[in-house]
C-alpha positions in Angstrom: 90.0 154.5 79.9 93.3 153.8 80.9 94.0 151.7 83.8 94.6 154.0 86.7 96.4 153.4 90.6 92.8 153.2 91.8 91.6 150.3 89.6 95.0 148.6 91.1 93.8 149.3 94.4 89.9 148.6 93.6 91.5 144.6 93.7 89.4 142.5 95.8 89.6 138.7 94.8 93.5 138.7 94.4 95.2 137.8 91.5 93.7 139.7 88.5 93.9 140.3 85.3 92.7 143.3 84.1 92.2 144.3 80.5 92.4 147.1 78.3 93.5 148.7 75.1 94.9 152.1 73.3 95.0 153.7 69.9 95.5 156.8 68.4 98.5 158.7 66.7 102.6 158.0 68.0 104.0 161.8 67.3 107.5 162.5 65.6 110.6 162.0 67.7 107.9 162.3 70.9 106.3 159.8 73.3 102.2 159.1 73.7 100.5 162.0 75.8 99.9 161.0 78.2 101.3 157.7 78.1 98.9 154.0 77.5 100.2 153.0 81.6 101.6 154.5 83.9 101.0 153.2 87.6 103.1 154.3 90.5 101.0 154.7 93.6 99.1 151.0 94.0 100.8 149.5 97.2 100.1 147.5 98.6 99.8 145.4 95.1 102.5 143.8 92.7 101.0 144.5 89.6 102.5 142.3 86.1 102.3 143.9 82.4 101.6 140.7 80.3 100.3 139.9 77.1 100.7 143.5 74.8 99.4 142.7 71.2 101.0 145.4 68.3 101.5 145.6 64.8 104.7 145.9 63.9 105.9 149.4 62.7 109.3 149.8 62.1 108.9 153.5 63.1 107.5 152.8 66.7 109.7 151.9 69.9 108.0 150.3 72.6 109.2 151.7 75.9 108.6 150.4 79.1 109.7 150.0 82.8 109.3 147.9 85.9 110.7 149.0 89.1 114.2 149.8 88.1 114.2 148.2 85.0 113.9 149.9 81.4 113.3 148.7 78.4 113.6 149.9 74.5 112.6 147.8 71.7 112.3 148.4 67.7 108.5 147.1 67.2 109.5 145.7 63.1 110.4 142.3 64.4 107.0 141.4 66.4 104.5 139.0 65.7 101.8 141.1 63.3 98.9 141.6 65.9 99.5 138.3 68.2 100.4 139.3 71.8 104.5 138.9 72.1 105.6 136.7 75.5 106.1 139.9 78.7 106.0 139.5 82.4 106.6 142.5 83.4 106.3 143.0 87.7 106.4 146.1 89.2 106.0 146.9 93.1 106.5 150.2 92.6 106.1 151.6 89.0 105.2 149.9 85.9 105.1 152.1 82.6 104.2 151.4 79.4 104.3 154.2 75.7 105.0 154.2 72.5 107.9 156.9 71.5 107.4 157.8 67.5 110.8 157.8 65.6 108.4 159.3 62.9 104.9 160.2 63.1 102.1 157.3 63.0 98.7 158.4 62.4 96.7 155.3 64.0 98.6 152.9 66.5 96.8 150.1 68.0 97.7 147.9 71.1 95.5 146.1 73.9 97.4 144.1 77.0 96.5 143.1 80.7 97.8 143.7 83.9 98.0 140.9 86.9 97.2 142.7 90.1 98.3 140.7 93.3 97.6 140.8 96.7 101.9 140.1 97.9 101.8 136.9 100.5 104.7 136.9 103.0 106.0 134.5 99.7 105.9 137.2 97.8 107.5 139.9 99.8 110.6 137.6 101.1 110.6 137.4 97.0 110.3 141.2 96.4 112.4 142.5 99.1 109.4 143.6 100.7 110.0 145.1 104.6 107.5 142.4 107.3 105.6 143.3 109.7 105.9 141.6 113.1 103.5 139.1 112.8 104.5 138.7 109.0 108.4 137.8 110.4 106.3 135.2 112.9 105.0 133.6 110.2 107.8 133.6 107.9 110.0 131.8 110.4 106.7 129.4 111.5 106.7 128.4 108.1 110.3 128.4 106.7 109.2 130.5 104.0 112.5 132.1 103.7 114.2 128.5 102.4 111.8 128.0 100.4 112.0 131.5 98.8 115.7 131.1 97.8 115.0 127.5 97.0 112.9 128.6 94.0 109.4 126.6 95.3 108.0 129.6 96.3 106.2 131.5 95.3 104.0 130.2 93.2 103.3 131.3 89.8 100.1 132.9 89.8 99.0 130.3 86.1 99.8 127.5 88.7 97.9 128.4 91.7 95.1 128.5 89.4 95.5 125.4 87.6 95.7 124.0 91.2 93.4 126.0 93.2 90.5 127.0 90.5 88.3 124.2 90.2 86.3 125.0 87.1 82.4 123.5 87.6 81.4 125.6 84.1 83.1 127.3 81.3 81.2 129.6 78.3 82.0 131.4 75.5 79.1 133.8 74.6 78.7 135.6 71.2 76.1 138.3 71.4 75.3 140.9 68.0 74.5 144.4 69.7 72.2 147.3 67.6 73.9 150.3 69.0 70.8 152.5 67.5 72.1 156.0 69.6 75.0 157.1 70.6 75.9 158.3 74.1 74.2 155.4 75.2 74.7 152.7 77.0 73.8 149.3 75.5 73.2 145.7 77.8 75.3 142.9 76.2 74.7 140.4 79.4 74.8 140.4 83.2 76.0 136.7 84.7 75.0 135.8 88.1 77.0 133.3 90.3 75.2 130.3 91.9 75.5 129.5 95.6 79.0 128.6 96.3 80.7 129.4 93.6 81.9 132.6 91.9 82.4 133.7 88.1 85.4 134.5 86.5 85.7 136.5 83.1 88.8 135.1 81.2 88.4 136.2 77.3 86.6 139.6 75.9 86.8 139.9 72.1 84.7 142.2 69.6 84.2 143.1 66.6 86.5 146.8 65.6 84.5 148.6 64.3 85.9 152.4 62.7 88.3 154.6 64.2 85.7 157.0 65.1 83.0 155.5 66.3 85.3 155.0 69.9 82.5 151.8 70.7 83.4 150.6 74.0 83.4 146.9 75.9 82.5 147.8 79.6 83.1 145.5 82.5 81.5 146.2 85.8 81.8 143.1 89.0 79.8 143.2 91.5 79.9 147.0 93.5 82.4 148.1 91.1 81.2 149.6 87.3 83.3 150.3 85.1 86.1 148.4 86.1 87.3 147.6 83.1 86.5 149.3 80.1 88.2 148.6 76.9 88.2 150.1 73.4 86.8 147.4 70.7 88.6 149.1 68.0 92.3 147.6 68.3 90.2 144.2 69.0 89.0 141.7 66.6 87.3 138.6 66.6 89.7 136.8 65.0 92.7 134.8 66.5 94.9 137.7 68.3 92.4 140.0 68.9 90.6 138.5 71.8 92.3 140.0 75.2 92.9 137.5 78.0 91.7 138.7 81.5 91.3 137.4 85.5 88.1 139.3 87.1 86.3 137.5 89.4 82.9 137.8 91.0 81.6 136.9 94.2 77.7 137.8 92.3 77.6 139.7 89.7 79.2 140.3 86.2 78.1 143.3 84.2 79.0 144.0 80.2 77.8 146.8 78.4 78.7 148.9 75.2 78.4 152.3 74.7 79.8 154.4 71.7 79.8 158.3 70.5 78.1 157.5 67.2 75.2 154.7 66.4 77.2 151.8 64.8 74.5 149.9 64.3 75.0 146.6 65.0 78.5 145.2 66.7 79.1 142.0 67.7 80.7 141.3 71.3 82.1 137.7 72.5 83.3 136.7 76.0 84.8 133.8 77.9 83.8 132.9 81.7 84.2 130.5 84.5 81.9 129.1 87.3 84.4 128.6 90.0 83.8 126.2 93.4 84.0 128.7 96.8 86.6 126.5 98.2 88.0 127.3 102.2 91.3 128.3 100.4 89.6 130.6 98.6 87.1 132.2 100.6 91.2 133.1 102.7 92.8 134.2 100.0 89.8 136.9 99.6 89.0 137.8 102.8 85.7 136.3 103.2 86.3 134.8 106.5 88.5 134.8 109.4 90.7 132.3 110.9 88.2 131.5 113.7 85.6 130.3 111.1 87.6 127.8 109.2 87.1 124.3 110.2 91.1 123.9 109.5 93.1 126.7 111.3 96.2 126.0 110.1 94.5 127.0 106.5 95.0 130.8 106.9 98.7 130.6 107.9 99.6 128.4 105.0 97.4 130.6 102.3 98.7 134.2 103.7 102.2 132.8 103.8 102.1 131.7 100.6 102.6 128.3 100.6 99.0 127.5 99.4 
């Protein structure tokens, strides 16, 4: 199931990296219909397309749009089945699709979409109008000067490295016997401990056959089907794994379903246990300003200093 505007708006613990994949036919002298990714009603979030993996093919053009910027690239020179460097940010539009110079019967891709609820610093960078309270906060913290200097907002990777204290990281390997088509099979349920939360950071799977339509399903807390990834574009080899960042305060449930009965199917996934600090409680809207021992922390997080 393609990432939709509704899934973006289901972001609770910003920032999040949602994984997805696609496979199918690329038509002759036309784009894939419906498009692989087409986001346009996801305010107030900012989104970023990243980690695009595909197979080089001189007959396939990659087309993308992020806000007012449009991209068209022939895929012939990309590294075979290894994610390339992509970072396409959008506050109004984000689109990703393929155009065929000739018909290609079966083509695959996987990718991720970062979703982030913008801080005041993010809004200043992207030209998003501030509310009166945000204007006061920007003046109080000198955010406009910091944004103009280039020191704010912090890149997502830097923010995670500084503030997400990993208390444990595990890579799991599972073989699940998908014995009946159309039946959901549990892979694992992962539970958070007190004063911690869990984050799913990678998923991989054996591809299976093109007609099996094996799905890797990620439910988190009260969000069923938050990510539904087709396994055929994936593999257990280098490059076939999808990076993701799906936090859950209570539980991540992993499961699979297939249209047929492919039998034993292999899955791999990685998750982290993270300390739930006051900074992250503010970011995730789990506390009010009055509940904090240091009320100034609220301004710093909402402003984007932290």
